[in-house]
VOGU-3710 file (C-alpha; in Angstrom, 3 decimals, decimal comma):
1> mrrpglrfva> 0,000/0,000/0,000  1,337/3,367/-0,986  1,891/5,998/1,648  1,599/9,404/-0,057  2,539/11,209/3,170  6,053/9,744/3,223  6,562/10,500/-0,467  5,437/14,069/0,104  7,998/14,502/2,882  10,659/12,885/0,702
11> llllllalih> 9,863/15,246/-2,179  10,162/18,277/0,066  13,513/17,046/1,418  14,696/16,533/-2,145  13,731/20,081/-3,083  15,538/21,499/-0,057  18,606/19,436/-0,870  18,658/20,751/-4,428  18,385/24,325/-3,182  21,115/23,764/-0,580
21> escsaknkhy> 23,411/22,205/-3,155  22,828/25,094/-5,546  23,862/27,612/-2,913  26,837/25,560/-1,743  28,037/25,128/-5,327  27,993/28,871/-5,723  30,690/29,176/-3,068  33,034/26,662/-4,695  34,105/28,883/-7,569  37,287/29,985/-5,840
31> cppsscgnnl> 40,401/31,282/-7,557  43,990/30,644/-6,455  44,908/32,941/-3,543  46,565/36,251/-4,379  49,010/38,193/-2,252  50,496/41,646/-1,816  53,806/42,759/-0,293  52,708/42,158/3,303  52,258/38,419/2,621  48,492/38,455/3,180
41> kisypfrlnt> 46,630/35,577/1,527  43,785/37,128/-0,449  41,035/34,715/-1,443  37,226/34,439/-1,543  35,266/36,571/-0,823  38,106/39,044/-1,442  40,043/39,668/-4,620  42,746/42,013/-5,845  41,721/44,508/-8,505  44,252/42,814/-10,779
51> dppscgltkv> 42,589/39,370/-10,390  40,231/37,974/-13,040  36,641/39,288/-12,794  35,367/35,834/-11,847  37,368/35,817/-8,605  35,916/36,857/-5,270  32,521/38,310/-4,529  32,624/40,770/-7,412  29,104/42,126/-6,949  30,196/43,692/-3,635
61> pvytlscenn> 32,732/46,435/-4,518  34,167/46,741/-0,989  35,534/43,170/-1,268  37,884/44,272/-4,044  41,282/45,173/-2,568  44,202/46,932/-4,206  47,966/46,639/-3,830  49,720/49,994/-3,404  53,440/50,193/-2,607  53,349/46,554/-1,451
71> ltvlhfksgk> 50,551/47,331/1,006  47,053/45,859/0,779  44,474/48,656/0,634  40,713/48,610/1,284  38,703/51,613/0,075  35,756/51,737/2,460  33,152/54,519/2,133  35,334/57,552/1,284  38,258/56,433/3,435  41,477/54,596/2,632
81> fyvkaidygn> 42,530/51,789/4,995  45,497/49,417/5,128  44,606/45,737/5,587  46,557/44,437/8,574  45,221/40,866/8,785  42,501/38,564/7,414  41,081/35,664/9,446  39,092/33,423/7,101  38,079/31,104/9,962  36,382/33,842/11,984
91> qtiriadasv> 35,518/35,804/8,837  37,144/39,027/10,034  39,426/41,565/8,393  41,511/44,005/10,464  42,040/47,459/8,932  43,665/50,731/10,018  43,394/54,265/8,695  46,071/54,781/6,042  47,141/58,119/7,520  47,991/56,636/10,942
101> eegrcsipqy> 51,559/55,421/11,412  52,957/53,486/14,388  55,306/55,572/16,507  54,591/58,782/14,605  52,304/61,621/15,616  49,375/61,262/13,234  45,594/61,654/13,128  43,077/59,524/11,155  41,898/61,270/7,987  38,548/59,465/7,837
111> swaayyflkf> 35,965/60,411/10,459  33,122/58,143/11,627  31,170/61,116/12,985  28,253/60,454/10,637  27,687/57,047/12,286  28,487/58,230/15,811  25,380/60,432/16,068  22,966/57,957/14,476  20,108/56,586/16,553  20,836/52,935/15,700
121> spryyhhypy> 23,993/51,102/16,685  27,124/52,431/14,920  28,394/48,860/14,710  25,880/48,079/11,941  26,516/49,714/8,569  23,555/48,899/6,366  25,180/50,465/3,305  28,073/48,004/3,455  28,150/44,239/4,181  30,322/44,551/7,276
131> lvypwksnlf> 29,746/44,209/10,986  32,239/45,820/13,378  33,652/43,623/16,132  33,946/44,890/19,770  35,400/48,390/19,648  35,438/51,820/21,195  35,047/55,201/19,589  37,808/57,739/20,105  36,683/61,349/19,867  39,010/64,153/18,824
141> iscekpvnap> 37,685/67,294/20,480  38,669/70,946/20,181  37,876/73,517/22,873  38,110/77,267/23,124  39,447/76,977/26,677  41,729/74,405/28,354  39,859/71,440/29,835  40,976/69,634/32,975  38,928/66,430/33,062  39,981/62,797/33,722
151> lyveapacsn> 38,814/61,396/30,356  40,191/64,254/28,218  43,652/63,216/27,005  45,661/66,147/25,667  46,432/65,593/21,997  49,915/66,486/20,673  50,761/69,458/18,510  50,255/67,451/15,332  46,470/67,644/15,849  46,658/71,402/15,485
161> gssfstpyra> 47,588/71,136/11,813  45,523/70,213/8,809  44,630/66,725/9,991  41,277/67,699/11,417  38,637/68,093/8,690  37,140/71,473/9,632  36,880/73,405/6,347  34,112/75,606/7,652  35,881/76,991/10,704  35,913/80,788/10,725
171> esegkryyya> 39,314/82,424/10,852  38,161/84,615/13,715  37,886/81,660/16,120  41,479/81,985/17,295  43,481/79,349/19,179  41,814/76,063/20,162  42,916/73,262/22,478  42,770/69,652/21,264  41,966/66,487/23,208  41,260/62,803/22,635
181> kmeettsdel> 38,482/61,047/24,564  37,764/57,290/24,666  34,422/57,132/26,470  31,287/57,504/24,333  29,899/61,014/24,718  26,540/62,586/23,997  26,342/66,142/22,719  24,962/67,400/26,026  27,978/65,974/27,907  30,489/68,064/25,960
191> kpscriesva> 32,095/70,966/27,733  30,400/74,277/26,784  33,360/75,539/24,732  34,112/72,215/23,013  33,036/70,516/19,818  33,725/67,160/18,183  36,134/67,509/15,280  36,514/63,851/14,307  35,544/60,344/15,443  37,887/57,369/15,025
201> vipsiqekny> 37,309/53,630/15,563  39,744/52,028/17,983  39,866/48,484/19,463  38,665/48,150/23,025  41,623/48,598/25,411  40,835/46,196/28,237  44,114/46,147/30,146  44,019/49,843/31,087  41,585/52,127/32,833  40,493/54,850/30,451
211> edlsyldiqh> 41,455/57,502/32,992  45,066/56,220/32,885  45,383/56,271/29,109  48,057/58,350/27,405  47,924/59,609/23,857  50,629/57,027/23,031  48,181/54,248/24,007  45,509/55,757/21,748  48,019/56,167/18,910  49,033/52,499/19,265
221> glaygfelsw> 45,370/51,417/19,145  44,722/53,473/16,034  47,771/51,995/14,294  46,751/48,437/15,292  43,368/48,906/13,615  39,943/47,354/14,157  38,137/44,288/12,837  35,207/43,987/10,438  33,190/40,817/9,836  31,881/39,888/6,397
231> snaicggkwg> 29,760/36,877/7,466  26,505/38,410/6,194  27,677/38,546/2,566  28,446/34,859/1,895  26,112/33,292/-0,697  25,077/36,722/-1,908  22,801/37,392/1,057  22,066/40,761/2,638  21,012/41,812/6,115  17,382/40,877/6,449
241> gsyyvinpen> 17,616/38,803/3,278  16,929/35,149/2,750  20,450/33,684/3,128  22,030/32,675/6,431  25,545/31,481/7,187  26,721/28,564/9,303  30,277/29,273/10,522  33,047/28,446/9,994  32,685/26,393/6,798  30,787/29,171/4,983
251> hcvlqyygnp> 27,979/26,766/4,036  24,690/28,439/3,277  21,144/27,610/4,282  18,500/29,135/2,044  15,168/30,144/3,500  12,889/29,474/0,545  10,354/32,075/-0,642  10,077/31,512/-4,389  8,184/29,473/-6,991  10,739/27,069/-8,500
261> vyetaqnlpg> 9,907/25,167/-11,666  11,882/21,985/-12,232  12,363/20,257/-15,547  11,935/16,862/-13,850  8,301/17,709/-13,072  7,195/16,805/-16,582  7,101/13,036/-15,948  5,955/13,012/-12,332  2,912/10,961/-11,213  -0,472/12,609/-10,956
271> yvvvivalwh> -0,501/12,934/-7,179  2,816/14,806/-7,361  1,244/17,209/-9,817  -1,611/17,692/-7,341  0,888/18,361/-4,551  2,733/20,859/-6,696  -0,578/22,517/-7,572  -1,492/22,697/-3,881  1,941/24,097/-3,187  1,442/26,815/-5,745
281> gavvvlgipi> -2,008/27,531/-4,354  -0,534/27,933/-0,900  2,047/30,314/-2,329  -0,742/32,374/-3,905  -2,709/32,442/-0,637  0,365/33,433/1,323  1,369/35,841/-1,401  -1,620/38,117/-0,786  -0,621/39,094/2,794  3,009/39,297/1,683
291> fiiflvfkwr> 1,969/41,654/-1,093  0,020/43,762/1,405  3,053/43,879/3,674  5,133/44,934/0,676  2,736/47,798/-0,103  2,858/48,961/3,518  6,625/48,819/3,394  6,747/50,863/0,185  4,345/53,397/1,675  6,499/53,817/4,785
301> rrhlsmynsi> 9,641/53,941/2,684  8,148/56,681/0,533  7,257/58,780/3,579  10,690/58,189/5,109  12,667/58,763/1,906  13,648/62,287/2,914  14,938/60,948/6,223  17,184/58,559/4,284  18,378/61,380/2,016  19,344/63,488/5,015
311> eeflqsnnnl> 21,125/60,539/6,594  23,077/59,813/3,416  24,103/63,454/3,269  25,349/63,410/6,863  27,310/60,214/6,242  29,140/61,841/3,330  30,718/64,545/5,517  33,522/64,229/8,039  33,145/67,555/9,808  30,994/68,220/12,857
321> mpirysyski> 27,438/67,037/12,223  24,138/68,340/13,607  22,800/66,193/16,413  19,776/63,988/15,809  17,304/64,250/18,660  14,400/61,954/19,399  10,930/63,472/19,494  10,678/62,735/23,218  13,901/64,706/23,773  12,516/67,602/21,720
331> kkmtngfkek> 9,352/67,580/23,816  11,379/67,559/27,023  13,638/70,425/25,923  10,613/72,605/25,077  8,896/71,707/28,362  5,998/70,215/26,446  6,022/72,984/23,811  5,094/75,476/26,497  6,611/78,750/25,210  5,846/79,555/21,574
341> lgeggfgkvy> 8,073/82,172/19,973  6,413/82,447/16,590  4,253/80,790/13,984  4,325/80,706/10,197  2,979/78,851/7,223  5,289/75,886/7,732  4,989/75,406/11,482  5,658/76,842/14,911  8,823/77,887/16,775  9,278/77,111/20,467
351> kaklkssrla> 11,810/78,197/23,048  13,862/75,315/24,405  16,616/74,633/26,906  19,324/72,062/26,245  20,794/69,839/28,922  23,838/72,117/29,051  21,499/75,059/29,980  22,040/76,539/26,518  18,922/78,214/25,090  17,663/77,084/21,706
361> aikmldkska> 14,806/77,713/19,291  13,072/74,639/17,860  11,129/74,901/14,620  8,433/72,200/14,446  7,470/71,726/10,802  3,824/71,214/9,909  3,643/67,902/8,011  0,579/69,047/6,076  2,369/72,056/4,573  6,126/71,577/4,738
371> tgqdffneva> 7,759/69,697/1,876  10,500/67,187/2,458  12,705/69,171/0,091  12,539/72,253/2,354  13,614/70,197/5,334  16,407/68,524/3,393  17,652/71,877/2,061  17,865/73,380/5,522  19,704/70,420/7,062  21,963/70,030/4,031
381> tigrihhvnv> 23,028/73,693/4,047  23,060/75,033/7,617  24,182/71,634/8,909  27,426/71,787/6,924  28,593/75,351/7,639  29,884/77,319/10,586  30,160/81,103/10,309  29,591/83,988/12,687  26,955/85,493/10,365  25,010/82,273/9,646
391> vqmvgfcveg> 22,596/80,829/12,188  24,038/77,753/13,889  22,037/74,535/13,629  22,361/72,521/16,825  20,443/69,491/15,597  17,298/68,089/14,043  14,608/65,473/14,597  13,182/63,025/12,077  10,812/60,556/13,675  7,942/59,286/11,556
401> skralvydfm> 6,003/62,282/10,309  7,513/64,604/12,936  10,308/66,910/11,800  12,075/69,571/13,813  15,085/71,857/13,448  17,053/73,015/16,497  18,900/76,352/16,320  20,739/78,705/18,617  18,324/81,053/20,347  18,319/84,631/19,010
411> pngsldkhif> 17,065/86,917/21,839  16,795/90,061/19,673  14,525/88,460/17,092  14,495/89,195/13,385  15,716/92,342/11,642  12,292/93,382/10,319  11,126/94,089/13,881  13,895/96,708/14,193  13,682/98,529/10,856  9,912/98,617/10,231
421> sregniatlg> 8,526/100,980/12,869  5,135/100,011/14,204  3,091/101,440/17,014  3,840/99,608/20,252  6,758/97,717/18,709  10,372/97,728/19,900  12,555/100,753/19,157  14,326/100,871/15,816  18,100/100,637/15,487  20,338/103,584/14,670
431> wenlykislg> 22,028/103,858/11,286  25,444/103,054/12,769  24,155/99,711/14,030  22,256/99,100/10,797  25,478/99,680/8,844  27,325/97,098/10,979  24,454/94,655/10,512  24,448/95,194/6,742  28,199/94,502/6,613  27,757/91,320/8,664
441> vargieylhr> 24,967/90,068/6,375  27,148/90,772/3,327  29,988/88,750/4,833  27,626/85,900/5,583  26,313/85,785/2,003  29,851/86,051/0,599  30,810/83,052/2,762  27,874/81,055/1,406  28,947/81,858/-2,149  32,683/81,257/-1,814
451> gcdmqilhfd> 33,624/79,955/1,637  32,444/76,334/1,309  33,357/73,412/-0,917  29,940/73,931/-2,561  28,378/77,238/-3,596  25,227/77,814/-1,521  22,581/80,118/-3,005  20,021/81,250/-0,432  17,280/82,639/-2,731  15,350/84,203/0,171
461> ikphnillde> 17,424/87,036/1,648  15,025/89,434/3,425  14,714/91,147/6,843  12,561/88,351/8,276  15,366/85,836/7,656  18,096/87,914/9,341  18,209/87,090/13,056  20,017/89,115/15,739  21,789/87,650/18,766  22,260/89,330/22,133
471> sftpkisdfg> 24,919/91,704/20,725  22,927/92,373/17,506  25,276/90,270/15,401  23,282/89,294/12,284  22,690/85,627/11,432  21,323/84,484/8,069  18,565/81,893/8,583  15,803/79,917/6,799  17,564/77,861/4,130  14,410/76,110/2,958
481> laklypvegn> 14,817/77,493/-0,582  18,602/77,156/-0,745  20,355/75,272/-3,533  23,875/73,839/-3,674  26,052/74,172/-6,778  29,748/73,693/-7,649  31,878/76,698/-6,687  33,211/77,079/-10,221  29,680/77,175/-11,699  28,441/80,632/-12,754
491> ivsltaargt> 25,000/79,550/-14,007  22,388/77,490/-12,156  19,241/75,741/-13,353  15,852/76,101/-11,662  12,532/74,497/-12,525  10,521/77,326/-10,895  10,973/80,816/-9,485  11,842/80,787/-5,790  11,931/83,539/-3,174  9,733/86,344/-1,845
501> igymapelfy> 8,124/88,941/-4,103  9,857/92,275/-3,585  13,234/90,616/-3,045  13,354/88,255/-6,042  15,777/89,048/-8,859  14,095/89,892/-12,215  15,954/87,102/-14,070  13,873/84,621/-12,086  10,871/85,898/-14,083  12,408/87,176/-17,321
511> knigsvsyka> 14,881/84,745/-18,870  15,996/87,249/-21,534  17,583/89,502/-18,879  20,275/86,978/-17,993  20,941/83,580/-16,477  20,176/82,774/-12,849  23,317/82,734/-10,698  24,637/83,890/-7,332  23,783/87,409/-8,529  20,148/86,619/-7,538
521> dvysygmllm> 21,250/86,728/-3,877  23,083/89,995/-4,599  19,808/91,504/-5,848  17,903/90,324/-2,747  20,626/91,777/-0,538  20,320/95,101/-2,390  16,570/95,264/-1,684  17,279/94,372/1,963  19,961/97,079/2,171  17,566/99,636/0,668
531> emaskrknvn> 14,963/98,862/3,347  17,595/99,141/6,078  18,688/102,546/4,764  15,100/103,851/4,522  13,794/101,997/7,590  10,670/101,147/5,638  9,378/98,607/3,147  9,975/99,040/-0,559  6,429/99,520/-1,852  4,710/100,121/-5,222
541> pfaehssqiy> 6,089/103,224/-6,996  2,747/103,760/-8,735  0,739/104,152/-5,527  -1,569/107,193/-5,392  -0,369/108,458/-1,993  3,064/109,998/-1,595  3,561/108,125/1,685  3,701/104,906/-0,325  6,373/106,055/-2,786  8,844/103,425/-3,986
551> fpswaseqln> 12,046/104,368/-2,168  14,613/102,784/-4,558  13,192/104,731/-7,503  13,140/108,002/-5,557  16,672/107,503/-4,194  18,091/106,694/-7,634  16,438/109,779/-9,125  17,783/112,025/-6,345  21,360/110,759/-6,630  21,459/110,892/-10,434
561> rgmeleirea> 20,261/114,511/-10,308  23,098/115,363/-7,918  20,709/115,982/-5,047  21,135/114,823/-1,468  18,840/112,327/0,245  16,411/113,982/2,656  16,777/112,196/5,986  15,062/113,577/9,045  16,704/113,710/12,467  20,106/112,504/11,224
571> tedqkrivkk> 23,602/113,863/11,771  25,975/114,497/8,886  27,854/111,247/9,621  24,596/109,318/9,644  23,578/110,875/6,327  26,899/109,736/4,827  26,248/106,195/6,106  22,760/106,163/4,582  24,031/107,517/1,273  26,748/104,835/1,109
581> mvivalwciq> 24,210/102,092/1,850  21,851/103,434/-0,830  24,591/103,648/-3,494  25,716/100,085/-2,788  22,086/98,907/-2,797  21,459/100,531/-6,192  24,446/98,693/-7,645  23,080/95,418/-6,243  19,604/95,848/-7,774  20,715/96,563/-11,327
591> mkpsdrpsmn> 18,370/94,963/-13,837  20,959/92,801/-15,600  22,845/90,273/-13,426  26,096/91,107/-15,244  25,845/94,730/-14,009  25,662/93,705/-10,349  28,814/93,317/-8,231  29,807/90,136/-6,438  29,342/90,017/-2,670  33,108/90,374/-2,247
601> kviemleael> 32,931/93,664/-4,184  29,890/94,714/-2,136  31,924/94,330/1,067  34,736/96,409/-0,448  32,286/99,202/-1,345  30,688/99,193/2,112  34,110/99,509/3,747  35,353/102,159/1,283  35,072/105,935/1,628  31,863/107,492/0,309
611> eslqipptpf> 33,738/109,745/-2,137  35,266/106,733/-3,924  31,863/105,276/-4,855  30,328/105,924/-8,257  26,609/106,639/-8,649  25,046/103,693/-10,545  22,586/104,186/-13,423  18,871/103,968/-12,763  18,094/100,220/-12,615  14,409/100,339/-13,485
621> qfyphaiqqd> 14,227/100,322/-17,281  11,830/97,360/-17,349  11,014/96,893/-13,701  7,691/98,849/-13,539  6,128/96,218/-15,803  7,395/93,500/-13,498  5,888/95,217/-10,464  2,512/95,685/-12,139  2,445/92,046/-13,121  3,300/90,851/-9,640
631> evtektnlre> 1,086/93,203/-7,586  -1,503/90,472/-7,120  1,046/88,132/-5,563  2,818/90,632/-3,312  3,999/89,204/0,010  3,747/85,686/-1,419  6,684/83,302/-1,240  7,200/80,961/-4,157  8,584/77,663/-2,950  9,553/74,813/-5,229
641> sssssssscn> 8,253/71,388/-4,282  10,544/68,400/-4,841  7,693/66,171/-5,913  5,366/68,463/-7,908  5,455/71,765/-9,716  1,686/72,151/-9,938  0,990/73,322/-6,377  -1,739/75,872/-5,880  -1,201/79,357/-4,439  -2,340/78,096/-1,072
651> dieiesisll> 0,340/75,441/-1,177  3,157/77,921/-1,739  1,994/80,815/0,431  4,069/81,171/3,593  4,801/83,582/6,392  8,282/83,937/7,851  9,160/81,851/10,882  11,567/83,816/13,063  13,627/82,229/15,829  13,120/85,172/18,151
661> gnen> 12,544/85,984/21,762  10,475/89,159/21,716  7,441/88,209/19,612  4,441/90,434/20,291
//
């Protein structure tokens, strides 16, 4: 009597055996071992770049090694590492930063800071098939003042050179003191005057107490290197994939998900065909919930795609990164969002207090209005720069649909509150202070254009986006419309106009005037400078009432006629300051971009004597038509969406969000 149950079990075992054999056979295509000058045996899954393409695990680029000056080299992420040892039994490879030398004062060139601040474990790198073995992170820290703490090991003079990757440090910072620290440190635990310059991976030093470490011990650990495991990549598997490894033979077990079709099925008995049909039916039944799970996954991935983009950006930089906060930490720092500083079209701003007692302003973005591109732009621009005239981003939060940006607190609010007089508002600033502020803003914009490895165009320079600290030092803020371009590029491409009406350069509307470039920010700065000089908004020149006259047109007409500007209650020195600001502003708002100066030239004119400045021609040959056309959209900000260019006016209308402390 036949027993179909036993045959069914036997058939399933046969199928599993075939699958297992297929995977095991895949691992048997080894090539003869290669070697470099340090006598390392290089074999599967590794290969030298001079080996045949069939050798090693070629589909994983980081398993391809190179031989340079008789040293085996692994290019991992954007760093260069020397291979010190390979243990094929334990599936580990020990590497060390190529810039670190034993017995010589040296600092690692590659920084792991991008992984150090991530919420998940830094030992798991999902972009690369490696797992880091037990280790410690060594922090290289710079401080404005000397630090006397047990875990701060004074770094030698070599760390004060070009080894630290801090391209955005302002020259005005002066001398800094450098230390190495082994214990893991949160941002709130740093000394008030200190910042993390670089993070290095170092093997765990068990035989010594960290408080007794010398820099020589740390240097020895860095030169020894650290171990990575490649066990997840055997058989072509990935983390969370369907392949698993049984150490140490590198045999694979395949967890089966698919629908195999075997040629031997053609001559099988009828009951086998029935079993196969039932099997396929079961796959279909199970496939429906799997498909639903897949759709949910894709939906979540789509809504978290901007989070991944921000993370990839942070991982590509070695300098100090903004800190990622959890939403619960944001809520705690704002005391449950108790004190609101301001509100705009993209969210609310709350006053916060960090663990170090430092005051901050937290912008909570409204998920129904803010685009992911705005959030990415702000993190990707402010997060990578450090300048006295650019607002400092402390950190950010990305948790589900909640997004927040954490900035330094600006107690004197935004510039518009000080130059646009309103009844019951705070007193306006004097022209001397306004001149200093205008010079600071110009230096900040010039730094954005030329001071970074990428040219940053702001596209929304206006009084609302200039914040003032306790000493009225200006800080450029709100980089939601900013774009990054190569420094050598003179022309940029935009799919839509971006900025605020009244401050937007005419070439953003009229392509025949000239190409869009950094000169668009120069134009916006000129309109800002004109409002600072007049202490009023630039309004429609065709208004019926004289009180609404368009100041730039009137000022240009006065100067070109050889007449002086009429300024009430001003001394002669103050009148000279105003005249200089107006002349520079008129140069900045010339109709053609080619007629406008660069921000470097603007700074030179502001610092020059008034008599050395030439009166520019009237810049309004075609501008009246532009103003008439745009009257209906005055005070409207045009913001470009990363996913659609067909947003309605309601979608792109926005008020300014100021990180201020005196909001009425």
